[in-house]
Residue frames as qw, qx, qy, qz and C-alpha x, y, z in Angstrom:
[[0.190, 0.063, 0.560, 0.804, 23.50, -16.72, 4.61],
 [0.369, 0.320, 0.234, -0.840, 20.64, -14.31, 3.76],
 [0.617, 0.403, 0.673, -0.066, 17.72, -15.66, 1.74],
 [0.181, -0.050, 0.549, 0.814, 17.76, -15.15, -2.00],
 [0.406, 0.546, 0.414, -0.605, 14.93, -13.24, -3.55],
 [0.622, 0.626, -0.248, -0.399, 15.85, -13.93, -7.17],
 [0.356, -0.360, 0.856, 0.107, 16.78, -17.44, -8.28],
 [0.542, 0.164, -0.664, -0.489, 16.14, -20.24, -10.74],
 [0.530, -0.124, 0.718, -0.433, 13.85, -23.03, -9.55],
 [0.171, 0.009, -0.906, -0.388, 12.45, -26.26, -10.92],
 [0.627, 0.037, 0.253, -0.735, 8.69, -26.80, -11.14],
 [0.123, 0.037, -0.972, -0.196, 7.40, -30.37, -11.34],
 [0.126, -0.512, -0.849, -0.029, 3.70, -31.03, -11.75],
 [0.083, -0.784, -0.283, -0.547, 3.01, -27.29, -11.50],
 [0.603, -0.794, -0.069, 0.019, 4.52, -27.11, -8.01],
 [0.199, 0.826, -0.487, 0.205, 7.92, -25.72, -7.03],
 [0.897, -0.098, -0.358, 0.239, 10.59, -28.11, -5.81],
 [0.561, -0.782, 0.040, 0.270, 13.30, -27.43, -3.24],
 [0.710, 0.051, 0.269, 0.649, 15.93, -27.09, -5.97],
 [0.113, 0.986, 0.104, -0.068, 17.12, -23.50, -6.35],
 [0.697, -0.128, 0.160, 0.687, 20.23, -21.84, -7.74],
 [0.004, -0.759, 0.027, 0.651, 21.47, -18.41, -8.68],
 [0.156, 0.473, -0.625, -0.601, 22.71, -19.63, -12.08],
 [0.849, 0.224, -0.035, -0.477, 20.65, -21.72, -14.50],
 [0.600, 0.453, -0.660, -0.014, 23.60, -23.93, -15.41],
 [0.125, -0.332, 0.812, -0.464, 23.90, -25.15, -11.81],
 [0.650, 0.091, 0.511, -0.556, 20.39, -26.67, -12.00],
 [0.613, 0.408, -0.458, -0.497, 20.60, -28.26, -15.46],
 [0.280, 0.189, -0.941, 0.023, 21.86, -31.72, -14.34],
 [0.211, 0.180, 0.785, -0.554, 19.17, -31.94, -11.65],
 [0.539, 0.397, 0.047, -0.741, 16.56, -30.65, -14.09],
 [0.498, 0.321, -0.709, -0.382, 17.43, -33.38, -16.62],
 [0.124, 0.015, -0.963, 0.241, 17.07, -36.07, -13.93],
 [0.336, 0.309, 0.567, -0.686, 13.71, -34.75, -12.80],
 [0.527, 0.395, -0.270, -0.702, 12.49, -34.56, -16.41],
 [0.245, 0.149, -0.942, -0.174, 13.03, -38.33, -16.75],
 [0.042, -0.322, -0.897, 0.299, 10.25, -38.97, -14.22],
 [0.173, 0.737, 0.450, -0.474, 8.21, -35.77, -14.73],
 [0.472, 0.327, 0.484, 0.660, 8.08, -34.84, -18.41],
 [0.001, -0.879, -0.362, -0.309, 6.06, -31.71, -17.57],
 [0.560, -0.597, -0.114, 0.564, 8.89, -30.31, -15.38],
 [0.391, 0.790, 0.110, 0.459, 10.05, -26.81, -16.24],
 [0.544, -0.245, -0.233, 0.768, 12.67, -24.37, -15.03],
 [0.016, 0.890, 0.314, 0.329, 11.55, -20.84, -14.13],
 [0.352, 0.241, -0.309, 0.850, 13.16, -17.69, -12.74],
 [0.364, -0.756, -0.537, 0.083, 11.69, -16.36, -9.49],
 [0.307, 0.046, -0.142, 0.940, 11.98, -12.62, -8.76],
 [0.231, -0.095, 0.076, -0.965, 9.78, -9.96, -7.14],
 [0.503, 0.092, 0.638, -0.576, 7.29, -12.58, -5.96],
 [0.787, 0.450, 0.057, -0.417, 6.56, -14.03, -9.41],
 [0.718, -0.074, 0.606, 0.334, 7.79, -16.73, -11.73],
 [0.364, 0.773, -0.227, -0.468, 9.30, -15.59, -15.03],
 [0.931, 0.355, 0.024, 0.077, 10.60, -17.41, -18.09],
 [0.711, 0.259, -0.148, 0.636, 13.95, -15.58, -17.83],
 [0.383, -0.523, -0.252, 0.719, 15.73, -12.84, -15.86],
 [0.127, 0.047, 0.343, 0.929, 15.47, -10.55, -18.92],
 [0.266, -0.555, -0.639, -0.461, 11.68, -10.85, -18.88],
 [0.470, -0.670, -0.467, 0.334, 11.62, -9.94, -15.17],
 [0.357, -0.311, 0.029, 0.881, 13.90, -6.95, -15.83],
 [0.008, -0.279, -0.502, -0.818, 11.74, -5.72, -18.73],
 [0.370, -0.669, -0.617, -0.189, 8.62, -5.94, -16.57],
 [0.472, -0.595, -0.299, 0.577, 10.34, -4.03, -13.74],
 [0.249, -0.104, 0.227, 0.936, 11.52, -1.32, -16.16],
 [0.148, -0.458, -0.595, -0.644, 8.04, -0.99, -17.67],
 [0.441, -0.706, -0.544, 0.103, 6.49, -0.68, -14.18],
 [0.431, -0.443, -0.110, 0.779, 9.07, 1.96, -13.21],
 [0.111, 0.106, 0.387, 0.909, 8.35, 3.97, -16.36],
 [0.274, -0.612, -0.637, -0.380, 4.59, 3.80, -15.74],
 [0.471, -0.674, -0.413, 0.393, 5.10, 5.10, -12.19],
 [0.361, -0.313, 0.073, 0.875, 7.35, 7.94, -13.32],
 [0.015, 0.258, 0.504, 0.824, 5.13, 9.08, -16.17],
 [0.308, -0.666, -0.666, -0.134, 2.03, 9.09, -13.96],
 [0.393, -0.869, -0.194, 0.230, 3.47, 11.58, -11.47],
 [0.409, 0.789, -0.176, 0.424, 5.76, 14.53, -11.98],
 [0.490, 0.227, -0.530, 0.654, 8.61, 15.63, -9.75],
 [0.146, -0.242, 0.353, -0.892, 6.43, 17.87, -7.56],
 [0.640, -0.313, -0.533, -0.455, 3.60, 15.36, -7.12],
 [0.126, -0.211, 0.746, -0.618, 2.34, 14.77, -3.60],
 [0.182, -0.349, -0.915, -0.089, -0.36, 12.33, -2.47],
 [0.012, 0.574, 0.561, -0.596, -3.73, 13.81, -1.59],
 [0.348, 0.824, 0.448, -0.012, -5.71, 16.59, -3.17],
 [0.096, 0.976, -0.149, -0.129, -3.19, 19.44, -3.21],
 [0.885, 0.253, -0.033, 0.390, 0.06, 19.04, -5.07],
 [0.184, 0.737, -0.312, 0.570, 2.07, 21.41, -2.89],
 [0.485, -0.059, -0.690, 0.535, 3.74, 21.19, 0.48],
 [0.347, -0.810, -0.403, -0.247, 1.30, 22.43, 3.15],
 [0.630, -0.626, -0.127, 0.441, 4.22, 23.36, 5.44],
 [0.575, 0.377, 0.152, 0.710, 5.94, 25.57, 2.87],
 [0.076, -0.861, -0.084, -0.496, 4.66, 28.93, 4.24],
 [0.690, -0.721, 0.070, 0.021, 6.02, 28.05, 7.68],
 [0.829, -0.055, 0.165, 0.532, 9.37, 26.97, 6.25],
 [0.383, 0.612, 0.150, 0.676, 9.70, 30.23, 4.32],
 [0.335, -0.882, -0.040, -0.327, 8.76, 32.31, 7.39],
 [0.810, -0.521, 0.106, 0.245, 11.41, 30.51, 9.44],
 [0.711, 0.218, 0.174, 0.646, 14.06, 31.12, 6.78],
 [0.112, 0.782, 0.121, 0.601, 13.18, 34.82, 6.65],
 [0.572, -0.810, 0.006, -0.129, 13.30, 35.09, 10.47],
 [0.846, -0.283, 0.147, 0.426, 16.70, 33.39, 10.59],
 [0.547, 0.457, 0.180, 0.678, 18.05, 35.60, 7.82],
 [0.144, -0.879, -0.082, -0.447, 16.84, 38.75, 9.62],
 [0.722, -0.682, 0.082, 0.080, 18.55, 37.63, 12.85],
 [0.805, -0.005, 0.182, 0.564, 21.81, 36.91, 11.05],
 [0.322, 0.676, 0.150, 0.646, 21.77, 40.32, 9.40],
 [0.387, -0.880, -0.015, -0.275, 21.16, 42.03, 12.74],
 [0.819, -0.475, 0.141, 0.289, 24.05, 40.15, 14.38],
 [0.686, 0.284, 0.197, 0.640, 26.31, 41.03, 11.46],
 [0.073, 0.820, 0.110, 0.557, 25.39, 44.71, 11.70],
 [0.591, -0.802, 0.046, -0.072, 26.01, 44.78, 15.49],
 [0.842, -0.209, 0.171, 0.466, 29.41, 43.15, 14.99],
 [0.501, 0.507, 0.187, 0.676, 30.35, 45.69, 12.34],
 [0.190, -0.884, -0.064, -0.423, 29.23, 48.59, 14.54],
 [0.756, -0.641, 0.079, 0.110, 31.17, 47.20, 17.52],
 [0.793, 0.014, 0.175, 0.584, 34.37, 46.85, 15.52],
 [0.332, 0.602, 0.154, 0.709, 34.22, 50.34, 14.06],
 [0.365, -0.866, -0.126, -0.318, 33.13, 52.05, 17.32],
 [0.540, -0.753, 0.376, -0.032, 35.85, 50.78, 19.70],
 [0.641, 0.540, -0.545, 0.025, 39.09, 49.54, 18.18],
 [0.307, 0.335, -0.819, 0.350, 40.49, 46.50, 19.94],
 [0.397, -0.128, 0.597, -0.686, 37.54, 46.13, 22.33],
 [0.222, 0.223, 0.949, 0.003, 34.88, 43.40, 22.47],
 [0.180, -0.249, -0.501, -0.809, 31.80, 43.87, 20.34],
 [0.470, -0.575, -0.662, -0.103, 29.46, 42.92, 23.23],
 [0.288, -0.805, 0.117, -0.506, 28.59, 45.23, 26.11],
 [0.218, 0.417, -0.767, 0.435, 30.80, 44.59, 29.17],
 [0.511, -0.218, 0.505, -0.661, 27.89, 43.79, 31.51],
 [0.915, 0.136, 0.028, -0.379, 26.65, 40.75, 29.53],
 [0.199, -0.472, 0.853, 0.106, 28.43, 37.43, 29.63],
 [0.743, 0.175, -0.498, -0.411, 27.94, 34.34, 27.58],
 [0.564, -0.378, 0.678, -0.281, 27.44, 31.10, 29.44]]
């Protein structure tokens, strides 16, 4: 079974115990027994490497962090000094080159079809391998 990264746990004396469960209700009987000997025992929710009072508190903190990250950077943000893709000119040149080649092939095909009805559009001396 894979390890759980979000669970309820019991803390006794400020230290975590080995008791963990996905649902709070599963730990309540054990928690009551531990509280008899350790009155300072408390039950906390562990998620994202921290202890929280409840899953809702952990969710609110995660949502707030996500909103801070999104508001800090726009859609086109890139790390470093310039906020543009340094490879963009090369990408555009490649697209233009490909488009030019496609147009030329299309024109040759059209010329071949209109010039010789029923014949191949390639010269007879060249073969494709």
